[in-house]
C-alpha positions in Angstrom: 31.2 56.8 121.1 34.7 56.4 120.0 37.9 57.8 120.9 41.2 58.6 118.3 44.4 58.1 119.7 47.3 58.9 117.7 50.5 57.4 118.2 53.2 59.5 116.9 55.8 57.2 115.3 59.1 57.9 113.9 58.2 58.6 110.1 54.6 58.0 110.4 51.3 57.8 112.9 48.9 55.1 113.3 46.1 55.3 115.6 43.9 53.7 118.2 40.3 53.3 118.2 38.5 52.8 121.4 34.8 52.2 121.6 32.3 50.6 123.5 34.7 47.1 122.7 37.8 45.7 122.0 39.7 48.4 119.6 41.0 48.7 116.4 45.0 49.8 115.3 44.9 51.5 112.4 48.5 51.2 110.4 51.9 49.9 112.3 54.3 52.0 111.6 57.8 51.4 110.8 59.5 48.2 110.8 61.2 48.5 114.4 58.0 51.1 115.8 56.3 47.6 117.5 57.7 48.8 120.8 56.5 52.5 120.7 53.0 50.9 119.7 52.9 48.7 122.4 53.8 51.7 124.8 51.0 54.2 123.5 48.4 51.3 123.7 49.2 50.3 127.7 49.0 54.4 127.9 45.9 54.1 127.4 44.7 51.3 129.4 45.1 48.9 126.1 47.0 45.9 125.6 47.6 44.1 121.9 46.4 40.9 122.2 42.9 43.1 122.7 43.2 43.8 119.5 39.6 43.4 117.4 41.9 43.9 114.1 44.5 46.1 112.3 43.2 48.1 109.2 45.9 49.8 107.3 44.8 52.8 105.3 47.5 51.5 102.4 50.5 48.8 102.1 53.8 50.6 102.7 56.6 50.1 104.8 55.7 52.9 107.4 53.0 51.9 107.6 53.0 47.8 107.4 56.1 47.6 109.1 54.8 45.8 112.0 51.6 43.7 111.0 52.6 40.1 111.0 54.3 41.0 114.6 51.5 42.3 116.5 49.0 40.3 114.8 50.7 37.7 115.8 50.3 38.6 119.3 47.0 39.9 119.0 45.8 36.5 117.3 43.5 39.4 115.3 42.4 39.8 111.7 44.1 41.7 109.1 42.4 43.9 106.8 43.6 46.4 103.6 42.2 47.0 100.7 42.4 44.1 97.7 44.2 46.6 95.4 46.7 46.4 97.9 47.4 42.7 97.6 50.6 43.2 95.1 52.2 45.2 97.7 51.7 42.8 100.2 53.0 39.8 98.5 55.8 41.6 97.1 56.6 42.5 100.3 58.3 45.6 99.6 57.2 49.5 98.5 57.7 48.8 94.8 58.8 52.0 92.4 57.1 55.2 94.6 55.9 58.1 91.8 57.8 61.2 93.3 55.2 64.2 93.7 57.4 67.8 93.5 61.3 67.7 93.1 61.7 66.8 96.9 59.4 63.4 96.1 61.5 62.5 93.0 64.9 62.5 95.4 62.9 60.6 98.1 62.0 58.2 95.6 65.3 56.8 95.3 66.0 56.4 98.6 62.7 54.5 99.6 61.5 52.6 96.3 61.4 49.3 96.9 62.5 49.4 100.8 61.0 46.2 101.9 59.1 44.9 104.6 57.3 41.4 106.4 54.4 40.2 104.2 51.1 39.2 105.8 48.0 37.8 103.7 44.8 39.6 104.4 42.2 38.2 106.3 39.1 40.9 105.5 39.5 43.1 102.4 38.9 46.2 103.6 36.7 47.2 100.3 34.3 50.0 99.3 31.4 50.0 102.2 33.1 47.6 104.9 31.5 48.9 107.8 33.7 48.9 111.2 30.3 48.3 113.7 31.2 44.6 114.6 35.1 45.7 115.8 32.7 48.6 118.0 33.4 51.7 115.8 30.7 53.1 113.9 32.6 53.7 111.0 32.8 52.3 107.5 35.4 52.7 104.7 35.8 54.7 101.7 37.7 53.1 98.8 40.4 56.5 98.1 43.2 55.8 95.2 45.6 58.2 94.2 48.3 57.5 96.7 48.4 53.7 95.8 45.7 51.6 94.5 44.6 50.0 97.6 44.3 53.4 99.6 41.2 53.5 101.5 40.0 56.3 103.9 37.6 55.5 107.1 35.1 58.0 107.7 33.2 58.1 111.6 29.8 58.5 112.0 30.9 61.6 114.0 32.1 63.2 110.6 36.0 62.6 111.6 38.1 60.5 109.1 41.3 58.6 109.3 42.7 59.2 105.8 46.4 58.1 105.3 48.3 59.4 102.7 46.2 61.3 100.2 47.2 64.4 102.2 50.4 65.3 104.3 49.9 67.3 107.2 52.8 70.2 107.4 56.4 69.9 106.0 59.6 67.6 106.6 57.0 64.2 106.7 54.7 66.3 109.3 57.0 67.5 112.3 56.6 71.3 110.9 53.3 73.1 110.8 51.6 69.8 111.5 48.2 71.1 111.0 48.6 72.8 107.5 47.9 70.8 105.0 50.4 69.4 102.0 50.8 67.3 99.6 52.4 63.5 100.3 55.4 63.2 98.5 54.2 60.0 97.2 51.3 59.3 94.6 50.7 56.4 92.5 48.7 59.4 90.4 48.2 62.4 91.9 44.9 63.5 90.3 43.3 60.9 91.8 44.9 60.9 95.0 42.8 64.9 94.6 40.0 63.0 93.7 39.7 61.0 96.3 40.5 63.7 98.8 37.9 65.8 97.0 34.8 62.8 97.8 36.7 62.2 101.6 35.5 66.3 102.2 32.3 65.8 100.5 31.4 62.9 102.8 33.3 64.3 105.8 32.7 67.4 108.6 35.6 67.1 111.3 39.3 66.6 111.8 41.2 64.4 109.2 43.8 62.3 110.8 46.6 62.0 108.2 49.4 59.2 108.0 51.9 62.3 108.7 51.4 64.8 110.6 47.8 66.5 111.6 45.5 66.0 112.3 43.9 68.6 109.5 40.7 70.3 109.9 38.3 70.2 107.8 38.1 73.7 106.9 41.7 73.9 106.3 41.7 71.1 104.1 39.1 72.4 102.2 40.6 76.2 101.7 43.9 74.4 100.8 42.3 72.5 97.9 39.7 75.5 96.4 43.5 76.9 96.2 44.9 73.8 94.1 41.8 73.3 91.6 43.7 71.5 89.3 45.4 68.1 88.5 49.1 68.3 87.8 52.0 68.8 90.1 52.5 71.2 93.4 52.7 74.9 91.7 56.2 75.6 93.7 59.0 73.8 96.2 57.1 74.5 98.7 54.1 72.6 98.6 56.1 69.4 98.8 58.7 70.1 101.2 
């Protein structure tokens, strides 16, 4: 049985997966979050040097900010989808595509935000199994937020979905269990298609990059009320 330990950081979530073998860290927060990640790991009896893998739901500054630092300590492989290699190599967010009014405002502040680059050791491509790292789960390619966004579908039915969905408002600080659009998406229709796929193959909690977790039932209801592929219907959808 794999335990999912959410790590609440300043601007995003990371997740520590602890199973029968060495643990796996999913995402590494923003630059400056390394100390908080180390402390959260220590609190559940894990040291960074114990990590078997650092896996990324996608490559953005608030999910990739401490990867080089932590991987150097852990001496473990780093994994992300090959479609996000361009972002990793350029070492900044690129031009973020805002969803809704607030997203478009935030894109002016966060586009091209830099982070430390780190090369990929294991490509997190569709179908990659994590069993050899002690986690009974598989990688799903779920693009839309970025071209290389992935979700981790655990055999128990839970899924770690990154930023194809957000929990709550104000970056997940308010009503964190309520499904919502993320502020940014390279392609919102593609992100919603990816969410549809995750909802078809999962059955449990959705662990998101901001806020959450979101229940499967809540995500289904939210998605059914937004059966279209355009912008959020009103400003409240993307606060």
